[in-house]
C-alpha positions in Angstrom: -48.5 -38.8 61.1 -47.4 -37.3 57.9 -45.3 -39.3 55.6 -43.0 -37.2 53.4 -41.8 -38.8 50.1 -38.6 -37.6 48.5 -37.5 -37.8 44.9 -34.5 -39.9 44.1 -32.4 -36.6 43.6 -33.5 -35.3 47.1 -32.5 -38.7 48.6 -29.0 -38.4 47.0 -28.6 -34.8 48.2 -29.4 -35.9 51.8 -26.7 -38.5 51.6 -23.9 -36.2 50.7 -21.3 -36.0 53.5 -19.5 -32.8 54.5 -16.2 -34.5 53.3 -17.7 -35.1 49.9 -19.0 -31.6 49.7 -15.6 -30.1 50.7 -13.7 -32.3 48.2 -16.0 -31.3 45.4 -15.8 -27.6 46.4 -12.0 -27.7 46.4 -12.0 -29.4 43.0 -14.3 -26.7 41.6 -12.2 -23.9 43.1 -9.0 -25.4 41.7 -10.5 -25.4 38.2 -12.0 -21.9 38.4 -10.0 -18.8 37.3 -9.0 -16.7 40.3 -10.7 -13.6 38.9 -14.0 -15.5 38.8 -13.6 -16.5 42.5 -12.7 -12.9 43.5 -15.9 -11.7 41.8 -18.1 -13.9 44.1 -19.8 -11.6 46.6 -17.7 -11.2 49.8 -14.7 -13.2 48.6 -12.5 -10.2 47.7 -13.4 -8.5 51.0 -12.6 -11.6 53.1 -9.2 -12.1 51.3 -8.3 -8.4 51.5 -8.9 -8.4 55.2 -7.1 -11.7 55.8 -4.0 -10.8 53.8 -4.0 -7.0 54.7 -0.7 -6.9 56.5 1.0 -9.2 54.0 -0.2 -7.1 51.0 1.0 -3.8 52.7 4.4 -5.3 53.6 4.8 -6.7 50.1 4.1 -3.3 48.5 6.5 -1.5 50.8 9.2 -4.2 50.0 8.6 -3.8 46.3 8.9 0.0 46.5 12.1 -0.3 48.5 13.6 -2.5 45.7 12.4 -0.1 43.1 9.7 -2.4 41.6 
């Protein structure tokens, strides 16, 4: 039998819950400028796809109002 020894940091990482991770991720996102988030690979594409119809409808609405 092989016994694996972990460093104190590795032990702490293994004890992080999904809830802790999600809370910290949200905190980081809230404190990060949107332009930086949009520059993360794949984020712009995911948001553009998700909000596609809303964006198109908003542009059409703006044009109708002369904006």
